[in-house]
C-alpha positions in Angstrom: -33.2 -14.6 -16.0 -31.0 -14.4 -12.9 -30.7 -11.4 -10.6 -28.3 -8.9 -12.1 -27.3 -6.5 -9.3 -28.6 -4.6 -6.3 -30.9 -1.8 -7.4 -31.5 0.1 -4.2 -31.6 -0.2 -0.4 -34.3 0.9 2.0 -33.6 1.4 5.7 -35.9 2.0 8.7 -34.3 4.7 10.8 -35.0 6.1 14.3 -34.7 9.8 13.3 -35.4 10.5 9.6 -34.0 14.0 9.5 -30.8 13.0 11.2 -30.3 10.1 8.8 -31.1 12.2 5.8 -28.5 14.7 6.8 -25.9 12.0 7.3 -26.4 10.3 4.0 -26.6 13.7 2.2 -23.8 15.6 3.9 -21.3 12.9 4.6 -21.8 10.4 1.8 -23.0 12.8 -0.8 -26.4 11.3 -1.7 -28.9 13.7 -3.4 -32.4 13.9 -1.8 -35.1 13.5 -4.4 -38.3 15.5 -4.6 -40.8 12.5 -4.6 -40.6 11.8 -0.9 -43.8 11.6 1.2 -44.3 12.2 4.9 -42.1 9.8 7.0 -39.8 8.9 4.1 -36.9 10.2 2.0 -35.5 8.9 -1.3 -31.9 9.7 -2.3 -29.8 9.2 -5.4 -26.1 8.5 -5.6 -23.9 11.1 -7.5 -23.7 10.0 -11.1 -26.5 7.5 -10.8 -29.3 7.3 -13.4 -31.4 5.1 -11.0 -34.7 6.6 -9.9 -33.4 6.2 -6.3 -30.5 4.3 -4.7 -31.5 4.7 -1.1 -34.8 5.0 0.7 -35.1 6.1 4.4 -38.3 5.4 6.3 -39.0 6.7 9.8 -39.4 3.6 12.0 -42.7 3.3 13.8 -40.9 1.7 16.7 -37.5 3.4 17.1 -35.4 1.6 19.6 -31.9 0.5 20.2 -29.7 0.7 17.1 -28.5 -2.2 14.9 -26.0 -4.6 16.3 -23.5 -7.0 14.8 -24.4 -10.6 15.0 -28.1 -10.2 15.1 -30.2 -11.9 12.5 -30.7 -9.4 9.6 -28.6 -7.2 7.4 -24.9 -7.1 8.2 -23.9 -4.2 5.9 -24.4 -2.5 2.6 -21.5 -1.7 0.2 -21.3 1.5 -1.8 -18.8 2.0 -4.6 -16.8 5.1 -5.6 -15.1 5.7 -8.9 -11.6 6.8 -7.7 -9.2 6.6 -4.8 -9.4 10.4 -4.5 -13.1 10.0 -3.7 -12.3 7.2 -1.2 -9.7 9.4 0.5 -12.2 12.3 0.7 -14.9 10.1 2.2 -12.4 8.8 4.7 -11.9 12.4 5.9 -15.6 13.1 6.0 -16.5 9.8 7.8 -13.7 10.5 10.3 -15.0 14.0 11.0 -18.5 12.6 11.5 -17.2 10.1 14.0 -18.6 7.3 11.7 -15.5 5.5 10.5 -14.8 2.1 12.0 -12.2 0.5 9.8 -10.2 0.5 6.6 -9.1 -2.7 4.8 -7.2 -3.8 1.8 -9.0 -6.8 0.3 -6.8 -7.0 -2.8 -9.4 -6.5 -5.5 -11.2 -3.9 -3.4 -10.0 -1.1 -1.1 -12.6 -0.5 1.5 -13.7 1.8 4.3 -16.2 0.7 7.0 -18.5 2.9 8.9 -21.8 3.2 10.8 -24.7 5.6 10.2 -26.4 7.4 13.1 -28.5 4.3 13.9 -25.4 2.0 14.0 -26.3 0.5 10.6 -23.0 -0.7 9.1 -21.9 0.1 5.6 -18.9 -0.2 3.3 -17.5 2.2 0.8 -15.1 0.6 -1.7 -13.0 1.2 -4.8 -12.4 -1.7 -7.1 -9.0 -2.1 -8.6 -8.9 -2.1 -12.5 -9.4 -5.5 -14.1 -5.8 -5.7 -15.4 -4.5 -5.5 -11.8 -6.7 -8.1 -10.1 -4.6 -11.2 -10.5 -1.4 -9.4 -9.5 -3.1 -8.0 -6.4 -4.4 -11.3 -5.2 -1.0 -13.0 -6.0 0.7 -10.5 -3.8 -1.6 -10.9 -0.8 -0.1 -12.6 2.2 -3.4 -12.4 4.3 -7.1 -12.4 3.4 -7.2 -8.8 4.7 -4.5 -6.2 5.3 -4.8 -2.6 6.7 -5.6 -0.1 4.0 -2.9 2.5 3.1 -4.8 4.8 0.8 -1.8 7.0 0.1 0.2 3.9 -1.0 -2.7 2.8 -3.3 -2.8 6.3 -4.8 0.9 6.1 -5.5 0.4 2.8 -7.2 -2.8 3.5 -9.2 -3.2 7.3 -9.3 -5.8 9.4 -7.5 -8.1 9.7 -10.5 -7.9 6.2 -12.0 -11.4 4.8 -12.5 -12.0 1.6 -10.5 -13.3 -1.5 -12.3 -15.5 -2.1 -14.2 -15.9 -5.8 -15.0 -14.7 -5.8 -18.6 -12.7 -8.9 -19.3 -13.6 -12.5 -20.1 -11.9 -14.6 -17.5 -13.2 -15.2 -14.0 -10.6 -15.9 -11.3 -11.7 -17.2 -7.9 -9.7 -17.8 -4.8 -10.8 -19.8 -1.8 -10.7 -17.9 1.5 -9.0 -19.6 4.5 -11.2 -19.6 7.5 -10.5 -16.6 9.8 -9.4 -17.4 13.3 -11.9 -15.0 14.8 -15.1 -14.5 13.0 -18.3 -12.7 13.8 -21.0 -13.3 11.2 -20.4 -15.8 8.4 -18.1 -14.6 5.6 -19.7 -13.1 2.5 -19.6 -15.4 -0.5 -16.8 -14.8 -3.0 -17.7 -12.2 -5.6 -17.7 -13.2 -9.3 -18.0 -11.2 -12.5 -21.0 -9.3 -13.6 -22.9 -10.6 -16.7 -20.8 -10.7 -19.9 -18.0 -12.0 -17.8 -15.2 -10.0 -16.3 -11.7 -10.5 -15.0 -12.4 -10.1 -11.4 -11.2 -12.3 -8.7 -13.2 -12.9 -5.5 -12.7 -10.5 -2.7 -10.9 -11.7 0.4 -13.4 -12.7 3.1 -12.3 -10.9 6.2 -12.2 -7.4 7.5 -9.5 -6.3 10.0 -11.1 -3.9 12.5 -9.2 -1.3 14.5 -9.8 -3.3 17.6 -7.9 -6.3 16.1 -10.9 -8.5 15.8 -11.2 -10.1 12.4 -14.8 -10.0 11.2 -16.5 -11.2 8.0 -16.8 -8.7 5.2 
């Protein structure tokens, strides 16, 4: 039986209480009671998982994470509506954590760093019926994200996704001219098939550097 999906993420952090406060207060994760000394476990809002994120105090706290080093590039968290994405943009900006916002056709994404510099993405997936039209209209693998325009098009409270159709559409990504880590493989449908096209492969950062998603 193949892997189905990511169940949870666990991070070593340099300051457990600082990271716990960030993921709780900025991203809205709920701390769970079964933590033990040197660790914290958190659950995403609306999740039935026993935990979605684990934070462990690093025994060797040192310089933060950096792009291009061997290891994890970023994690991606999903929200249900564009209203939630807009709210998180405000909270991430106020926390000084927001680093980018990109329109990847089938996904509308924010990018940020936690207090240790660990990168993450927060995304809203367009409804299945709109995926092909979104990709057909794209003139670049990645465009700047205009959340207000997306809300005007889809509505603030429209649920994103889920994968519910039967056709899988994939598109090849042209090689970006300036790339940092290798691009993420194209995304395909979840089990039972779903009409989702692959995401575009690049992320346009505020500094103008095109980096892999």
